[in-house]
C-alpha positions as CSV (number, residue, x, y, z in Angstrom):
1,M,2.8,60.6,-45.3
2,V,6.1,61.6,-46.8
3,Q,9.1,60.0,-45.0
4,P,12.0,62.4,-44.2
5,M,15.1,61.8,-46.2
6,A,17.9,59.9,-44.5
7,P,20.8,62.2,-43.6
8,K,23.9,62.1,-45.7
9,I,27.5,63.3,-45.4
10,P,28.3,65.6,-48.3
11,V,31.1,64.3,-50.5
12,L,33.6,66.7,-52.0
13,S,36.9,66.4,-53.8
14,A,40.3,67.7,-52.7
15,N,40.3,69.7,-56.0
16,D,37.2,71.7,-54.9
17,S,37.7,75.2,-53.8
18,I,38.2,76.0,-50.1
19,S,35.1,78.2,-50.3
20,D,33.0,75.2,-51.3
21,I,34.6,72.9,-48.8
22,S,34.3,75.4,-46.0
23,G,30.7,76.3,-46.9
24,A,29.6,72.6,-46.9
25,L,31.4,72.0,-43.6
26,L,29.8,75.0,-41.9
27,E,26.3,74.0,-43.2
28,Q,26.4,70.3,-42.5
29,G,29.0,70.0,-39.7
30,G,30.8,67.2,-41.4
31,I,32.0,66.3,-44.9
32,I,34.0,63.7,-46.7
33,V,36.9,65.0,-49.0
34,E,37.9,62.4,-51.5
35,N,41.6,62.0,-52.5
36,F,42.7,64.1,-49.5
37,L,46.0,62.2,-49.7
38,S,47.3,61.1,-53.1
39,A,47.9,57.4,-53.7
40,D,51.7,58.0,-53.6
41,L,51.6,60.0,-50.3
42,L,49.3,57.4,-48.7
43,Q,51.6,54.5,-49.6
44,R,54.7,56.3,-48.3
45,F,53.0,57.5,-45.1
46,N,51.7,54.0,-44.3
47,A,55.2,52.5,-44.9
48,E,56.7,55.1,-42.6
49,L,54.1,54.4,-39.9
50,E,54.4,50.6,-40.0
51,P,57.2,50.1,-37.4
52,F,55.4,52.5,-35.0
53,V,52.1,50.6,-35.5
54,A,53.9,47.3,-34.8
55,E,55.5,48.7,-31.7
56,A,52.2,50.0,-30.4
57,D,50.7,46.5,-30.8
58,K,53.3,45.1,-28.4
59,K,53.1,47.6,-25.5
60,Q,50.6,48.4,-22.9
61,Q,49.1,51.8,-23.5
62,G,48.9,54.1,-20.5
63,F,46.1,56.6,-20.1
64,V,45.5,59.8,-18.0
65,N,42.5,58.2,-16.4
66,K,40.0,55.3,-16.6
67,G,37.6,57.4,-18.7
68,Y,40.2,57.7,-21.5
69,A,41.0,54.0,-21.3
70,A,37.4,53.1,-21.7
71,F,36.9,55.7,-24.5
72,Y,39.7,54.2,-26.7
73,G,39.2,50.6,-25.6
74,P,41.7,47.7,-25.6
75,A,41.2,46.6,-29.3
76,M,43.3,49.5,-30.6
77,R,46.8,50.1,-32.0
78,H,47.5,53.7,-31.0
79,V,50.5,55.7,-32.4
80,L,50.9,59.0,-30.5
81,A,53.1,62.1,-31.1
82,V,53.0,61.6,-34.9
83,A,54.6,65.0,-35.4
84,Q,57.7,63.8,-33.6
85,K,57.8,60.4,-35.4
86,S,56.9,61.2,-39.0
87,D,58.7,63.5,-41.4
88,I,56.0,62.9,-44.0
89,F,53.3,64.2,-41.6
90,I,55.3,67.3,-40.9
91,D,56.2,68.0,-44.6
92,E,53.0,66.9,-46.4
93,I,50.1,66.6,-44.0
94,L,50.3,69.1,-41.1
95,C,50.3,72.1,-43.5
96,H,47.9,70.5,-46.0
97,P,46.3,73.3,-48.1
98,I,42.8,72.1,-47.0
99,F,43.6,72.2,-43.3
100,I,45.2,75.6,-43.8
101,G,42.3,76.9,-45.8
102,L,39.7,75.8,-43.3
103,G,41.7,77.1,-40.4
104,D,42.1,80.5,-42.1
105,S,38.4,80.7,-43.0
106,I,36.8,79.3,-39.9
107,L,39.1,79.3,-36.9
108,K,40.8,82.7,-37.5
109,A,37.4,84.4,-36.8
110,S,38.2,83.8,-33.2
111,C,42.0,83.9,-33.0
112,E,45.1,85.4,-34.6
113,S,46.6,81.9,-35.2
114,Y,45.4,78.4,-34.7
115,Q,47.4,75.3,-33.7
116,L,47.5,71.5,-34.0
117,N,45.4,70.1,-31.2
118,V,46.3,66.4,-31.6
119,A,47.6,64.1,-34.3
120,H,47.6,60.4,-33.7
121,V,47.0,57.2,-35.6
122,L,44.3,54.8,-34.5
123,E,44.0,51.3,-35.9
124,R,40.8,49.7,-34.8
125,K,41.2,45.9,-34.5
126,P,38.5,43.3,-35.1
127,G,36.2,43.4,-32.0
128,A,36.8,47.1,-31.3
129,K,33.6,48.6,-29.7
130,A,32.0,51.8,-30.8
131,Q,32.9,54.9,-28.9
132,I,30.3,56.9,-27.2
133,L,28.8,59.6,-29.4
134,H,30.4,62.9,-28.5
135,R,31.5,66.4,-29.5
136,D,35.3,67.0,-29.6
137,H,35.2,70.5,-28.4
138,I,33.7,69.6,-25.0
139,V,37.3,69.3,-23.7
140,W,37.1,73.1,-23.3
141,P,34.4,75.2,-21.6
142,D,31.6,76.6,-23.7
143,L,32.9,79.9,-25.1
144,G,29.5,81.2,-26.1
145,P,28.2,82.5,-29.4
146,K,31.1,84.8,-30.0
147,H,33.4,81.8,-30.6
148,P,31.1,79.0,-32.1
149,N,33.9,77.1,-33.7
150,R,36.9,76.4,-31.5
151,Q,38.1,73.2,-33.3
152,I,38.2,71.5,-36.7
153,S,38.7,67.8,-36.6
154,S,39.4,65.1,-39.2
155,V,39.9,61.4,-39.6
156,I,42.0,60.5,-42.6
157,A,41.4,57.0,-44.0
158,L,44.8,55.2,-44.1
159,S,42.9,52.0,-45.0
160,E,39.5,51.3,-46.4
161,F,36.7,52.6,-44.1
162,T,33.5,50.6,-44.1
163,K,30.7,50.5,-41.6
164,E,31.6,46.9,-40.6
165,M,35.2,47.9,-40.1
166,G,34.3,50.8,-37.7
167,A,34.1,53.8,-40.0
168,T,33.7,57.1,-38.2
169,L,30.1,57.8,-37.3
170,V,28.9,61.3,-37.9
171,V,25.6,63.1,-37.2
172,P,25.2,65.7,-39.9
173,G,23.8,69.0,-38.8
174,S,24.3,68.2,-35.1
175,H,26.6,71.2,-34.7
176,K,23.5,73.4,-34.8
177,W,21.6,71.4,-32.2
178,E,20.9,72.3,-28.6
179,T,23.5,70.7,-26.4
180,D,21.1,68.3,-24.7
181,R,19.7,66.8,-27.9
182,Y,20.8,63.2,-28.5
183,P,20.7,61.7,-32.0
184,Q,18.3,58.9,-33.0
185,P,19.8,55.8,-34.7
186,D,18.6,56.9,-38.1
187,E,20.4,60.3,-37.7
188,V,23.9,58.6,-37.4
189,V,25.8,58.1,-40.7
190,A,28.9,55.9,-41.2
191,A,31.6,57.9,-43.1
192,E,32.5,55.1,-45.5
193,M,35.6,56.1,-47.5
194,E,38.3,54.8,-49.8
195,P,41.9,55.0,-48.5
196,G,43.3,58.5,-48.8
197,S,39.9,60.2,-48.2
198,A,39.2,62.2,-45.1
199,V,36.1,63.0,-43.0
200,I,36.3,66.5,-41.7
201,Y,34.0,67.8,-39.0
202,L,33.5,70.7,-36.7
203,G,34.3,70.4,-33.0
204,G,30.6,70.8,-32.2
205,T,29.5,67.9,-34.5
206,I,28.4,64.7,-32.8
207,H,30.5,61.7,-33.9
208,A,32.3,58.5,-32.7
209,G,34.5,55.7,-33.9
210,G,32.4,52.8,-35.0
211,S,32.5,49.1,-34.1
212,N,34.8,46.8,-36.0
213,V,32.6,43.7,-36.4
214,T,34.8,42.0,-38.9
215,Q,36.9,38.9,-38.2
216,D,40.2,40.0,-39.7
217,K,40.1,43.5,-41.0
218,F,42.0,46.4,-39.4
219,R,40.7,49.9,-39.9
220,R,43.6,52.4,-39.8
221,G,42.9,56.1,-39.6
222,M,44.6,59.2,-38.4
223,H,42.9,61.8,-36.2
224,V,44.2,65.3,-36.9
225,S,42.6,68.3,-35.3
226,Y,43.3,72.0,-35.0
227,C,42.1,74.5,-32.4
228,L,42.2,78.2,-31.5
229,G,45.7,79.4,-30.7
230,W,44.8,80.6,-27.2
231,L,43.5,77.2,-26.0
232,R,45.4,74.5,-24.3
233,T,45.9,71.5,-26.6
234,E,45.0,67.9,-25.8
235,E,48.4,66.6,-26.9
236,N,51.3,68.5,-25.3
237,N,53.4,69.2,-28.4
238,Y,56.0,71.1,-26.3
239,L,57.0,67.8,-24.7
240,S,56.0,65.4,-27.4
241,L,58.5,67.0,-29.8
242,S,62.2,67.4,-29.1
243,L,63.6,70.9,-29.4
244,D,66.2,69.6,-31.9
245,R,63.4,68.6,-34.2
246,V,61.4,71.8,-33.8
247,R,64.5,73.9,-34.7
248,K,64.7,72.2,-38.1
249,L,61.0,72.8,-39.0
250,S,59.6,75.5,-41.2
251,R,58.2,78.6,-39.5
252,Q,54.7,77.5,-40.6
253,A,55.1,74.1,-38.9
254,Q,56.5,75.7,-35.8
255,T,53.5,78.0,-35.6
256,L,51.0,75.2,-36.2
257,L,52.7,73.2,-33.4
258,G,52.1,76.0,-31.0
259,Y,55.6,77.4,-30.7
260,A,54.7,80.8,-32.0
261,A,53.4,83.5,-29.6
262,H,49.7,84.2,-30.0
263,D,49.5,87.9,-30.6
264,G,45.8,88.8,-30.1
265,L,46.2,92.5,-29.5
266,A,44.6,93.5,-32.8
267,M,41.5,91.4,-31.8
268,G,41.3,92.9,-28.3
269,L,43.0,89.8,-26.8
270,G,46.3,89.3,-25.0
271,Y,49.8,88.3,-26.0
272,L,50.5,84.6,-25.1
273,G,53.4,82.3,-25.2
274,A,56.3,84.8,-25.2
275,V,59.9,83.9,-24.3
276,D,61.9,86.8,-22.9
277,L,59.1,89.0,-24.2
278,S,59.7,87.8,-27.7
279,D,58.0,85.5,-30.2
280,P,59.7,82.0,-29.9
281,V,59.6,81.5,-33.7
282,E,61.7,84.6,-34.1
283,L,64.1,83.3,-31.5
284,F,64.3,80.0,-33.4
285,A,65.1,81.9,-36.6
286,Q,67.8,83.9,-34.8
287,G,69.4,80.7,-33.3
288,K,68.6,81.9,-29.8
289,L,66.4,78.9,-28.9
């Protein structure tokens, strides 16, 4: 009897075409993109983050409810509101060509513009327990077959990612499963990566943060996800960022952070997020906000 092949996460390069990256993502539900961040960008970004990671290690993290507290667990350094704290994130990661390419080719089938859902850094300490396997897009109701992809998520490796250190666990192909199907152990794959690579997956793909079973290694990654422009985001960017900061950002960054109106009239949808019946990014440009 021929044994079925063990599932694998496709590995691509940041130099591959968006068409190839998008095609692999839609087919397999999750992919690894090597060299997503250059070595120089990775070094500068980690240096910029260091004081925020140190601060996070010293304070008690609050949570919306006990479920979130259990989901993230105590063995975690958690840096939130990265868009407010990091110029490098805004200038070189938020608008990364691969994020934009995937948003344009996948999310814009269901919206006029997409937005940042959440960006936070998670450093899993030794002893961190594995998260429950889950799909990210369950934070919103099922929108039906007309809108199959309401979110694109990623975890960027800011340090080495090994299975022992708690590399992200992914179930390839699970975005095509029935919602009540649960993966078997041999269907779960650890996204082992070198620093600077990223695992990118659809909101409907089953995944989880893995267990850090090492004695002294910290696994640092950044979760970055984008969602349809007419959905409520998990992180409230309107309050996480100061208006003084938003005014200085590019129009593209303002739009990705949800400050642009979502004009869905051409798609048969509504007009959302107006201020004085105008698009807020236009008001920013005119100095009226």
